[in-house]
N, C-alpha and C positions, 0 to 999 in steps of 0.2 A: 366726395368733395371736401376740401380743406376749409375750415371756418375759423375765424378769430373772434372771440368775445372780448371786446375792449372795455377796459376801465370798470370791471365788475367786482363787486364785493363777494367774497367767498365765505360762507358761514355754515359750519357743520359742528354742532355741539358734541356729537358722539365722538368725533375724532379730535375735539378741542381745537378746531381750526377757525380762525377769524382773521381774514386777510382783506385789505382794502385796495381798491383800484388796481386790480390785476388784469393782465391779458391772458386769456386761456385759448390755447390752440388745440383744435380737435380735428383729427384726420382718420377716416375709416372707422368712425365711432369711438376712437381711443384718444385720450388726452396725451398730446405729445409735448406740450410745453406750458408752463405757468410762470410768467415773468411780468416785467413792467416795461411800458413804453416801447413795445415792439414796433419795428419799422414796417411800413406798408408792404404787403406781399401781394403782388399782382395775380398770383395763382389762387389766392384765398378770397372767400366771401367774408366781409368784415361787418360785424354788428356792434354798434355803440350801445353799451349797457351801463352808462354812467349812472351812479346812484341806485342801480338795481342789484339784486342779490341772487347769487348762484347757490342753490340749496340742494340737498339730496332729494331725488325725485319723490314726490308725494305718492303715498299708497293708500287707497281707500279699501279697507278690509271688509266692507259690507255693501255689496252691490247686487242687485237683481237684474240679470241680463235677459231673462225670459226665454232664451233659446237653449234647448229645444222646447217647442210646444206653443209659444205665444209670440211668434215672430212679428205679428201685427203690432205688438206693443214695443218691442225692442229686439234687436239682434245683437250678436256678439260684436259685429262690426260697428253698428251705430252706438252701442254702449262704449266701445273703445274710443270712438270719435268724440263722444261727449266727455269721457274721462280726460282725454288729451286737451280738449278745449278748456276744461275746468282746472287744469294744472297737474294732472296725475300721470305718472309713467307706469304705474302698476295698480291693478285692482284684484280683489278676491271676489269671486261670484258665488252666490248662495245657491243651495241645492233644490229650492222649490220650483223646479222646472217640470216639464211633462214630456218624457219620463224624468223622474228625479235623478239627481247625480248620485246614483248608488251602484254604478258599475263602471268598470274600466272603459267600456265602450263609449259611455257618455262623456267621460273625462277626455278620451281620445278625440271625440267630436269637437269639444270645446277648444282643445289644444290646436287641432287642425284649422278650425275656423279663425282662430286668433293669430295664426302664423303669418308673419309679415307685417303685423300691426306695430305701430310705435309703442303701444301699451301692452305690457305683459299681463296675462290673465291667469290667476291662480285659483283653481277650483276648490271650493269648500264642499266636501262630500257629505251625503246624508249619514247621520249617525245610525239610523235604522232603515231597513229595506222599505222603499216607498215612502219614507218619512211617516210610517204608520205607528211607530213606537212599540212594535211587537217583537221584531226579530232584528238583532244587531246586524249592521252592514258588514261586508267583508273588508275590514279596515286595512289589513296588510296589503291586499290586492289594490285597494284604492290609493294608498300612500305610494305604492310602487308605480302606479299610473300617473301620479302627479298631484294628488290631494294634499293640501297644506293644513287642513283642519276638518272638523266634523261638526255637523249641526243638523237639526230638523227645522231650521228657521222657517218662519211663516207660522210655526207652531212650536210649543215647547217640547223637549224630550219627554214623552208621555209618562213613563214610569221611572221610579227610583232605581229599579233593577237594570233597565237599559242604560240609564245614566251611569250607574256604578260600573257596569261592564265596559262602557265606552271609555270612561276615565282610566280604567285599569289597562285596557288595550293600548290606549294612546301613550301610556308611559313608555312603551317600547319605541315610539317614534318621535317623541318630543313634539307632538302636535296638540293643539288645544281642542277641547270640546267647547263649542260656542253655543250658548243656550238663549233662546227667546223666552224670557221668563214671564209667563202669564199662566195662571191656573185656569184650565179650560172650563172647570165647573163654575167659575165666577165671571165668565165672558158672556157674550150674547148681546151686549149693549153697543152703543155707538160713540160714547165719549166718557171722559172721566166723571166719576161720581162726585157731586158737590152741588153748590148753590146753582151753578150754571146749568147743570143737567136738569135740575128741578124746574128752573125758570124756562128752559127751552123745550121741556117735555120730551126729552130724548132718553132712551133707556141707558142706564149708567153702567160703567165698568169700575168697580172699586179699586183703588190703588193697592189694596192688600193682595189683590190677585198677583201682582208682580212681587210683592214682598215675600209672600209664602214660597214662591218658587226660588227666589234668590236665596232664602234661608235654607231650603232643601238642598240646593246645589252647592252652597258653601259647606254645609255639613258633609256632603258626599265627597267633595274635594279634600276636605280635612281627613276623612276616613280612608280614602284611597291614595292620597298624595298626588292625584292627577292634576293636569293643567286645565283649569276652568277659566273661561272668558264669558263675561256677562254682556250680551248684546244690548244696544240702545237702552241703557239704564235711564229711568225717568222719575223715580220717586225718592223722596227724602230718606225714608227708611231703608230703601235698597242701597243708597249711597252710604249711609251710616254703617250698614252691615258689611259692605265691602271694605270700608275703612278699618273696621275692627278686625275683620278677617286678615287683612294685610299685617296688622300689628301682631297678630298671632302667628304669622309666618305661613299662612295657608296660600297655596299657589293659585291665586285668583287675580284676574285683571278685568278691566271693564272699558266700555266705549260709550260715548254719548253722541247722539245725532244732532246736527245744528238746529233742527226744529224744536228739540227739547231744551235747548238753552237760549232760544230766541222767542218762542211763542208760548202762550198759555191757553187754557180752555176759554178765555175771554174771546178768542178769535172766532169761535164757533157761532157767535150771535147772528151772523149773516146766513147760517146754514150752508155755507160754501163747502162742498165735499172735498175741496183741495186742502182742507184743514183736518180731514179725518185720517188718523194714523193708528198704528198698532205697534207698541202701546200708545194710548191716546195722549194728546196734549194734556198736561197736568196743571196744577195750581201754581200761583206765584211762589208759594213756599217751596214747592218741589223744584221749580226752575232755579231758585236761588241756591238750593242744595246741590243741584247739578253744577252750577257755576263754582261753588265752593269746592266740590269734588274735583273739578278740572284744575282749579287754582292750587290745591294742596297735593295733587298727584294721585288722589284716590282713583280718579278716572284717567286711564292711561292713554286712550286713543280718541280721536274724533273720526267718525265714519258716517257716511251720508244716509245709509239705508235706502239708496236710490231704488225707487219702486215705480216704474212706469206702468200706466194703465191707459186703455183706450178711452177716447172721448165718450163713446156709447155707454161704457160701463160706469164712468165717473160722473157724468152729467145726469144723474137720477136723484130721487129723493135721498136725503142724507143717510138715512138708516140702511138703504140698500146699496150704497156705493161701496166699492172695495177700499180697503185701507192702503195708505201710502202715497208718497209724492216723489217727484224727481229730486235729485240732490247733487249730482256730480258737477254741474256747472255753476252752482251757487255756494257750494261748501266752503271754498277758500275765501270768497267774499264775505260770507257770514262770519267765518272764524276771525278774520282780520277786523271786520267792522265791530263785531259784538264782543270779542275777547281781547284782541291786541289793542285796539284803539280805546277801549274802555278799561284798560289796565288790569284785566283779569289774568292775562298771560303775557309774558315777554315774547319777543320774536323767537328766542331760543326754545321756549316752551311750546310755541306753535309748531316749530319744526319737529320737536319730540312727539307731539300728538299726531301729526300728519305724516311723518316720514320714518322716524326712528322706532318708536314703540310698536306700531303695527307690524314692522318687520321682526321685532323681538318676539312678539306674540306668535307670529306665524313661522318663526325660525328661518327667516330669509336674510340674505346678506345685505348689509347697509352700504350704499354707494359711497365711494371715497374720492374726494377731489385731489387726485395725485397723478403725476405723470405715469403712463403705462396702464392706468385704470380705464375701464369702460365708462363712457359718458352716460350717466343716468341722472338727469338733473331737472329741477323746476326752477325757472327764473321768475323772480317776484319783483313787482313794482308796488311797494307798500304805499306809495303816494297817489297812485292813480285812482281817480274817482270815476265811477262808471255805472251805467244802468243796465240791469239784466232785461233782455227782451226775448221772451220765449219764442217769438216768431222767427228768430234768427239763430236759435240754438241747434245743437247737433243730435240730440236725442230724438227718437222716433215718436215720443209721446209729449204731451204738453201739460200734464197735471202738476201744477206748481202754484203755491200761494205767493211766490216771490216775484211774479212778473211785474216789471217796471220799478222794481225796488232799487234804490240807490245804494251803492257799496263803496267803501274806501279800502283800496288794496286789491291787486289782481295778479294772478299768474299770467304772465305775458308770453311765455315760451316754455316748451318742454323738449328735452333731448333724451332719446333712448333708442336702442336697437338700430343704430346707424341712421337715425332720422331726427329731424327737428321740425317742430310746428311753431311758427311765429307769425303773427299777423295774418292768420288763415292760410299761410303758405306752408306746405309740407315739402321739405327738401331732404335729399340724402346727404349725410355727412360722413 
């Protein structure tokens, strides 16, 4: 189908493109014209996007799809549907599935299951076999199969030796090693250590558990020259260490999850397990450090750490509940409400964190708004005020602390793979 996006603003800071009130024609998934005041075309479906923004398709580089192994919590299809609804055209899925993403066969399964979806799925493979931290995974085979990075996420890369070898191997492929930075020996608790953990009587997790691992990883990245990415950074010291590492020229990047720049451990006073995360919600001082890291570029990306869980597992005593919440359908709303509208980030910086930098980290091409290029776009209405309703969302699970939350700014359409989702309608383009 031929479509025309009327009166849309085109913004792409990577290519230094900032155009106002353009008409964009797309046919067969390819941009065929960008001009002004196009005459009506009876063969085309026309969308009026006055005052809306055409942006490079957003990419969430930290998503748990649960398939294979826990299809009762999320499948590749439902995860892709949630991603598209949230404004994403591409996602990277983490390897803590069952079996883990440590073989070409599992990557092939993920690719097969996502074929035909609007959303592209890029597998992050396990850094070690079974994510056990004992034997390095067959990285060459996994890259050839389609892996775009390596991680034992859900747990840190257990030993410095496995981390060293992973960083050295990935130098050949320009892929990142993505680490979940928590020292296992300091875990076992349910929340951040501080006054609130004492008051609530919950076993604590000290912030230094993250700091120790971030320091280890940075030192190893400096030693090997490998490409290191710190997942869901959450402490002041960790942000400070990444900032200093970048100043030294060490090849390190970092991401922050929306819950770590919007919530603190004060939220746990109701013992609601939807506020139980890994790493845990931190102090106000830590949150402010994450905001500053986003503002000054120390933190390169925003990623949801989308972690669906079943009702039966999540609705138990707080200390027994699994860590993690949904994030794909609230990430853009939280980013615009808490960062753009509070003047932490400009709109251009939001695009960098959600679309450009994740692709740089994963060595993926950045969509270009130009005639002859494939349409891979997110359309944003920065003025729309809306309420998130978990009962109407697309994920298979419902574990979120953001139900009924009011947001300012929404992704109202996505285009990719010759498809467009707008107003709950999926059409071929």
